[in-house]
N, C-alpha and C positions, 0 to 999 in steps of 0.2 A: 645941730647934729647930736643925736643921743644914741646911746648903746642899744636901746630898744629898736632902732631902725636897722640894726645889723642882725640878720637871721642866723648867721654862724658865728659862734663865740667860743673862745678858748681861754681858760684861766691858766695863768702862768705865775709861778713863784719866782721872784727876782733873786738871782744868785749873787752871792758876795763877789765871786770871781768875775762878774760882768762889769764891775766898777773899774774906772780908770784912775789915773793919778790925780784927777781933779775931784774925786770922791763921789762921782755920780756914774750912772750907767753909760757906758761908751756908746756913741751914736750908731755904730754898726749893729748893735744888738736890737735896735728898734726895727731894722730891716729883717732881722731874724724872727722877731716877734710877728711881723707881718707875714713872713714865710710860713710860720707855724699855723696861723689862721688860714692862709691860702691853701695849704696842703689839706687841712681839715675840710675846707670847702670842696676841693678837688675830689676827695674821697667820697663826700656826700653826693656828688653829681656823677660819679662813675669815671672820672677822668684818669685816675690812677690805674684802674683796671684796663681802660682803653689803651693806655700807653704800653702796658705790659703785654697785651694781646696783639696789638697792631703796629706799634711803633709811632702812633699818632698821639701826641701829647701837647702840652703847653710850653711855651717859652716866653720869658718876660722880655718885652721890647723896650719898656721904659718904666721907671719907678720914681716916685717922689716921696719925701717925708718932711712934714712940718713939725718941728719940735716946739711944743708949747711950754712944757715945764720939765726940769731934770728929775729923773727917777733916781732914788737912792735905796740901798739895802737897809733894812728889810722892807719888803713891800709885796703885795699881790697885785697883779694887773689882769685885766680882761681885754682881750684883743677881739674886736668885732670886724667882720668883713661882709661885704655884699657886692653884687654885680650892679654897677651903676648904668651901664649901657652895653649893648651887643651890636656887632657889625657882622659882615659876611664871614670873616675869618678871625675875628678877634672880639674881645670883651674887655671892659674896663672895670677893675675891682677897686673898691674904696675900703679904707681901713680906719679904725679908731682904736686908740689905746687909752684905757681908763684905769687909773691907779686907785686902790682902796684909800690911800692917804691924800692924794692930790687932785682927784678928778681927772679930767681929760689932760693927757700929757703929750699926745702926738696924734697926727692924722696923716693920711697919705693915699696914694693911688698907684695902680700898676696897670699898664696896658699888657694884656696877655694874648698872645697870638697862637692859634692852633698850628702845629708844626709836625710834619711827617719826618721823623728822625731817620727813617730808612732811605729817603730820597733827598733829604736836606732842603726842604722847601715848605712854605706855608700852604695850608689847605683850608677848605671851608669848615666852619663850625658844624659838627655833626648835629642832625636834627634832634637826636635823643639827648644830647648834652644841652642843647638850647631848651628843650622841654624840661629837663631836670632843673636848669637854672630858673626858668619861669615858675616852676613849682615851689622852689625854695623862696623865691622873691615875691611870692603871692602876698599881696598886701603892701609891698613896696613897689612904687611905680618905676618901671624901667623906662628910661628916656630913649 
């Protein structure tokens, strides 16, 4: 897995305040880094606008993170995300965090479910969102 496999990438400066008593970035911040890349992806496919206009948006059903190496301040990271697969009402996002100093430091996934917040239930993945994902992922094979 390489960063070039991830069509949406976000560069983040590691903050001093993100470190814990052990002198490395606290584990919760890795999930925040994933979130930052996920929200960028959502903006690019129109999902943020869809939620604002209709109440239909995304909800995370499951997330995982594999910690490869501890990040320390100061550092710059790049967080990449892509959609690994799509279903009827959900899609799986994959993440990769690469440190300027250490290389790959973490990877993970999230199951993202389309959800109508107005009626509190899952809904089908809108066709225009599916098309936007396919456009971004062109060149990456969706399983």
